[in-house]
C-alpha positions in Angstrom: 242.7 130.8 178.2 243.1 134.5 177.4 243.2 137.0 180.3 243.4 140.7 179.5 244.1 143.3 182.3 243.2 146.9 181.4 243.0 150.2 183.2 239.6 151.7 183.8 240.1 155.0 185.7 242.3 154.1 188.6 241.3 150.5 188.7 242.8 147.4 187.0 240.1 145.1 185.6 240.2 141.7 183.9 238.4 140.5 180.8 238.4 137.0 179.3 235.9 137.4 176.4 237.4 138.1 173.0 234.3 140.0 172.0 234.7 142.4 174.9 238.5 142.6 174.5 238.0 144.0 171.0 236.4 147.2 172.5 239.0 147.7 175.2 241.5 150.6 175.4 244.5 151.2 177.7 245.4 147.5 177.9 248.2 146.7 180.3 248.7 142.9 180.1 247.5 140.1 177.8 248.2 136.7 179.3 247.7 133.6 177.2 247.9 130.4 179.3 247.3 127.2 177.3 245.5 129.2 174.8 244.0 127.6 171.7 245.5 128.2 168.2 242.4 130.2 167.3 242.8 132.4 170.4 246.4 133.0 169.5 245.6 133.9 165.9 242.9 136.3 167.1 245.3 138.1 169.5 248.0 138.3 166.8 245.6 139.7 164.3 243.9 142.2 166.7 247.2 143.5 168.1 249.2 143.2 165.0 252.0 141.0 166.4 253.4 137.5 165.8 254.1 135.0 168.6 257.1 132.7 168.3 256.7 129.0 167.6 257.1 126.6 170.6 260.5 125.5 169.2 261.7 129.1 169.0 260.6 129.7 172.6 262.8 127.0 174.0 265.9 127.8 172.0 268.9 128.8 174.1 270.7 131.0 171.6 270.9 134.6 172.5 269.1 135.6 169.3 266.2 133.4 170.3 266.1 134.5 174.0 265.9 138.2 173.2 265.2 140.1 170.0 263.8 143.5 169.0 261.4 143.6 166.1 259.1 146.4 164.8 259.3 148.4 168.0 258.6 145.3 170.0 260.7 143.6 172.7 260.5 139.8 172.3 262.1 137.8 175.1 261.9 134.2 176.4 262.7 133.0 179.9 262.2 129.9 182.0 260.0 130.1 185.1 260.0 127.6 188.0 257.2 125.5 189.2 256.9 123.0 192.0 255.5 119.6 190.8 253.5 117.2 193.0 256.7 115.5 194.1 258.0 118.7 195.6 260.6 119.1 192.9 261.5 122.1 190.9 260.6 122.1 187.2 260.8 124.9 184.7 258.6 125.9 181.8 259.2 128.5 179.1 257.4 131.8 179.0 257.4 134.1 175.9 257.2 137.8 176.5 256.4 140.6 174.1 256.4 144.2 175.1 254.7 146.5 172.5 253.4 150.0 172.9 253.2 149.7 176.7 251.3 146.4 176.6 252.8 143.2 177.8 251.9 139.9 176.1 252.8 136.6 177.8 252.4 133.2 176.2 252.8 130.2 178.4 251.8 126.5 178.7 252.5 126.1 182.5 251.3 127.8 185.6 253.0 128.9 188.8 252.3 131.0 191.8 254.4 133.8 190.3 251.6 134.9 188.0 249.0 134.5 190.6 251.0 136.6 193.1 251.5 139.3 190.4 247.8 139.4 189.7 247.1 139.7 193.5 249.6 142.6 193.7 247.8 144.3 190.8 244.6 144.2 192.7 246.2 145.6 195.9 248.6 148.2 194.4 247.0 149.4 191.2 249.1 152.5 191.0 252.2 150.4 190.5 251.0 148.8 187.3 250.7 151.7 184.8 252.1 149.8 181.8 253.2 146.5 180.6 256.8 147.2 181.6 255.6 147.4 185.2 254.0 144.0 184.9 257.2 142.6 183.3 259.4 143.9 186.1 257.0 142.6 188.7 256.9 139.1 187.2 260.7 138.9 187.2 261.0 140.5 190.7 258.5 137.9 192.1 260.3 135.1 190.3 263.7 136.2 191.7 262.3 136.4 195.2 260.9 132.9 194.8 264.2 131.6 193.6 266.0 133.3 196.5 263.7 131.5 198.9 264.6 128.2 197.2 268.4 129.0 197.4 268.0 129.8 201.1 266.1 126.5 201.6 269.0 124.6 200.0 271.5 126.5 202.2 269.5 125.3 205.3 269.6 121.7 204.0 273.4 122.0 203.5 273.8 123.3 207.1 271.7 120.4 208.4 273.9 117.9 206.6 277.1 119.6 207.9 275.8 119.5 211.5 275.0 115.8 211.2 278.5 115.1 210.0 279.9 117.0 213.0 277.7 115.3 215.6 277.5 111.8 214.4 280.7 109.7 214.2 279.0 107.2 211.9 278.6 108.4 208.4 275.4 107.9 206.4 276.0 107.0 202.8 272.6 108.3 201.9 274.0 111.8 202.4 275.9 111.4 199.2 272.6 111.1 197.3 271.2 114.0 199.2 274.2 116.1 198.3 274.0 115.1 194.7 270.3 116.1 194.7 271.1 119.5 196.2 273.8 120.0 193.6 271.4 119.3 190.8 268.8 121.7 192.3 271.4 124.4 192.7 272.5 124.0 189.1 268.9 124.2 187.9 268.3 127.3 189.9 271.6 128.9 188.7 270.7 128.2 185.1 267.3 129.9 185.5 268.8 132.9 187.3 271.5 133.4 184.6 268.7 133.1 181.9 266.8 136.0 183.6 270.0 138.0 184.0 270.6 137.7 180.3 267.1 138.9 179.4 267.0 141.8 181.8 270.5 142.9 180.8 269.3 143.1 177.2 266.3 145.1 178.3 268.7 147.4 180.2 270.6 148.2 176.9 267.4 148.5 174.9 266.2 151.9 173.7 262.6 150.4 173.5 262.5 149.8 177.3 261.2 152.8 179.2 264.0 154.9 180.6 262.1 155.7 183.8 262.0 152.0 184.6 265.7 151.3 184.2 266.6 152.3 187.8 264.2 149.7 189.0 265.7 147.3 186.5 269.2 148.0 187.9 268.0 146.9 191.3 266.7 143.6 190.0 270.0 143.0 188.2 271.9 143.6 191.5 269.6 141.2 193.3 270.3 138.6 190.5 274.1 139.2 190.9 273.8 138.7 194.7 271.8 135.5 194.2 274.4 134.1 191.7 277.1 134.7 194.4 274.9 132.9 196.9 274.5 129.9 194.6 278.3 129.8 194.0 278.8 129.7 197.8 276.3 126.8 198.0 278.2 125.0 195.3 281.5 125.4 197.3 279.8 124.2 200.5 278.3 121.2 198.8 281.7 120.3 197.2 283.4 120.6 200.6 280.7 118.4 202.3 281.0 115.8 199.5 284.8 115.7 199.9 284.5 115.5 203.7 281.9 112.7 203.5 284.0 110.7 201.1 287.0 111.1 203.3 285.0 109.9 206.4 283.7 106.9 204.5 287.3 106.1 203.4 288.5 106.3 207.0 285.7 104.0 208.1 286.6 101.5 205.4 290.3 101.7 206.3 289.4 101.1 210.0 287.4 98.0 209.0 290.3 96.7 206.9 292.7 97.5 209.7 290.6 95.4 212.2 290.5 92.5 209.7 294.3 92.8 209.3 294.9 92.8 213.0 292.8 89.7 213.5 294.6 87.9 210.7 298.0 88.7 212.2 296.8 87.9 215.8 295.7 84.4 214.8 298.6 83.7 212.5 301.0 82.3 215.2 298.3 80.1 216.8 297.5 78.7 213.3 301.2 78.0 212.8 301.5 76.2 216.1 298.3 74.2 215.5 299.6 73.3 212.1 302.9 72.1 213.5 301.3 69.9 216.1 298.8 68.6 213.6 301.6 67.0 211.5 301.5 63.2 211.2 305.0 62.6 212.6 305.8 60.4 215.6 309.0 62.3 216.6 307.4 65.7 217.3 308.4 66.7 220.9 305.5 66.5 223.3 303.3 64.7 220.8 302.6 61.8 223.2 303.0 63.9 226.4 299.8 64.0 228.6 300.2 67.8 228.9 301.1 68.5 225.2 297.7 69.7 224.3 297.7 72.2 227.1 301.1 73.4 226.2 300.0 74.0 222.6 297.0 76.0 223.9 299.2 78.1 226.2 301.7 78.8 223.3 298.8 79.9 221.1 297.3 82.2 223.8 300.7 83.7 224.6 301.5 84.4 221.0 298.2 86.1 220.3 298.3 88.2 223.5 301.9 89.1 222.8 300.9 90.5 219.3 297.9 92.4 220.7 300.2 93.9 223.4 302.7 94.9 220.8 300.1 96.6 218.6 298.6 98.5 221.5 302.1 99.6 222.6 302.6 101.0 219.1 299.1 102.5 219.2 298.1 100.8 216.1 294.9 99.6 217.7 
């Protein structure tokens, strides 16, 4: 689908018909979402530009993420989307800023673009050119990622409180912490990707100078968000170490109990073994109270060892 947003007086209007697009002037944004090859070719021919191939869009090299060609800024960035399993996924978006018009080529969809369109309808005066749309898309995405980072921080706090209030550790928390680490890494990678693109725009002579103050604010927000993700990483690592130490202590306690029981029952086992020998000359073997004497010796030996361990505060 091809969506074209253009200015008509003080209003921002949308057009999806290629026949009508051909007659439009003062176009602000051309958005191609899952567009057909024929639609892409038509847009390229009409606006005299060339979209990158899908392979070029997903390349991670700096030369592929941002390039300036024929008075056109070409940039690629990954945008987040929440899948049906409530997990974050990313999809690439190709940007081209040419003569005040923004072109976006994407195969996925997210609320970022829908929110930007909604803001265009409400605050038309804030979308005078394609650079305004580009900045708004990145600002909305950064705000969205900031919300996700804060959500992860709340999950970390919840795990930390559960470790402080519950004496028994839950091994499932290890998997939860691992999942939070993976989500944080994915968010951080996306944030760094946007920082690289916007930093290149900041240095570009093709990007409007009157928009660079706003661009600086976005870059500051990104830097703050990166510090927040680093803090989350540190907290997750601390929780992981704490949880592993608690699990180790519990295992040591279990091993300690088994060791104590083994030692406690060692003397009675020795006594029972002695009286179980097949010799006629064992003292008390034929005594009517020999059995009870052996039981008393076993009980006294076990209780004596328990008393000794408690006195040493080993149990």
